C-alpha positions in Angstrom: -184.5 -72.9 -19.0 -187.6 -72.4 -16.8 -189.4 -69.2 -16.7 -188.3 -68.7 -13.2 -184.7 -69.0 -14.2 -185.1 -66.8 -17.2 -186.7 -64.1 -14.9 -183.8 -64.2 -12.4 -181.3 -63.9 -15.3 -183.3 -61.0 -16.9 -183.4 -59.2 -13.4 -179.5 -59.8 -12.9 -178.9 -58.3 -16.4 -181.1 -55.5 -15.6 -179.3 -54.8 -12.4 -175.9 -54.8 -14.2 -177.0 -52.3 -16.7 -178.2 -50.0 -14.2 -174.8 -50.1 -12.3 -173.2 -49.6 -15.6 -175.0 -46.5 -16.0 -174.2 -45.4 -12.5 -170.6 -46.0 -13.2 -170.8 -43.9 -16.3 -172.6 -41.0 -14.2 -169.7 -41.3 -11.8 -167.1 -41.0 -14.3 -168.8 -37.6 -15.6 -168.5 -36.2 -11.9 -166.0 -33.4 -11.5 -165.4 -34.0 -7.7 -165.5 -36.6 -4.9 -168.4 -34.9 -3.2 -170.5 -35.3 -6.6 -169.4 -38.9 -6.8 -170.2 -39.8 -3.2 -173.9 -40.6 -3.6 -173.5 -42.6 -6.8 -170.6 -44.5 -5.0 -172.8 -45.5 -2.2 -175.7 -46.5 -4.4 -173.3 -48.7 -6.2 -172.0 -50.1 -3.0 -175.3 -50.8 -1.7 -176.5 -52.5 -5.0 -173.4 -54.6 -5.2 -173.7 -55.7 -1.6 -177.3 -56.6 -2.2 -176.5 -58.6 -5.3 -173.7 -60.6 -3.7 -175.9 -61.4 -0.7 -178.7 -62.6 -3.0 -176.0 -64.7 -4.9 -174.7 -66.2 -1.6 -178.4 -67.1 -0.6 -178.9 -68.8 -3.9 -175.8 -70.8 -3.6 -176.5 -71.6 0.0 -179.9 -72.9 -0.8 -178.5 -75.2 -3.4 -175.5 -76.6 -1.6 -176.6 -77.0 1.9 -179.2 -79.6 1.3 -176.8 -81.4 -1.0 -174.1 -81.5 1.7 -176.5 -82.5 4.2 -177.7 -85.3 1.9 -174.1 -86.6 1.2 -173.0 -86.5 5.0 -176.1 -87.9 6.3 -175.7 -91.2 4.4 -173.5 -93.8 6.0 -170.3 -94.8 4.2 -170.3 -98.3 2.5 -166.6 -98.8 2.8 -165.1 -100.9 5.7 -162.9 -98.7 7.9 -159.1 -99.6 8.1 -157.6 -101.4 11.2 -156.3 -97.9 12.3 -159.4 -96.2 12.0 -158.2 -94.0 9.2 -159.4 -94.6 5.5 -157.0 -96.6 3.2 -155.1 -94.2 0.9 -154.2 -95.6 -2.5 -151.8 -93.8 -5.0 -151.3 -94.8 -8.6 -149.8 -98.2 -9.1 -146.6 -96.7 -10.9 -145.7 -94.5 -7.9 -143.1 -96.7 -6.6 -139.5 -95.4 -6.7 -137.4 -96.1 -9.6 -135.0 -99.2 -9.3 -131.3 -98.3 -8.8 -129.0 -100.5 -10.8 -125.4 -101.5 -9.9 -125.7 -102.5 -6.2 -127.5 -99.5 -4.9 -125.5 -96.8 -6.8 -126.9 -94.3 -9.3 -125.5 -94.1 -12.7 -123.9 -90.7 -12.0 -121.9 -92.1 -9.1 -120.3 -94.7 -11.4 -118.8 -91.9 -13.5 
């Protein structure tokens, strides 16, 4: 792990510990009025962490998606203009013996 990744991980762990402490403090409150500022802080920190996580994911995925879709495909298009779909070779329907009737019909 790089030093940058280690620092990011340590920061996330520290934030989660801080939130655990806030949850504990909130559990010790006797009324909603006493809980409200702690709840607001938890919400603010959670939203901040979620936005930072989304930004990190976006920073990784967007360039990769652009790279993949910017490359022309190597496959020949089908005559209909749609890609040729292929399923498993054994996906054909089972053969029905006895002139088109199922075994149960012969009863």
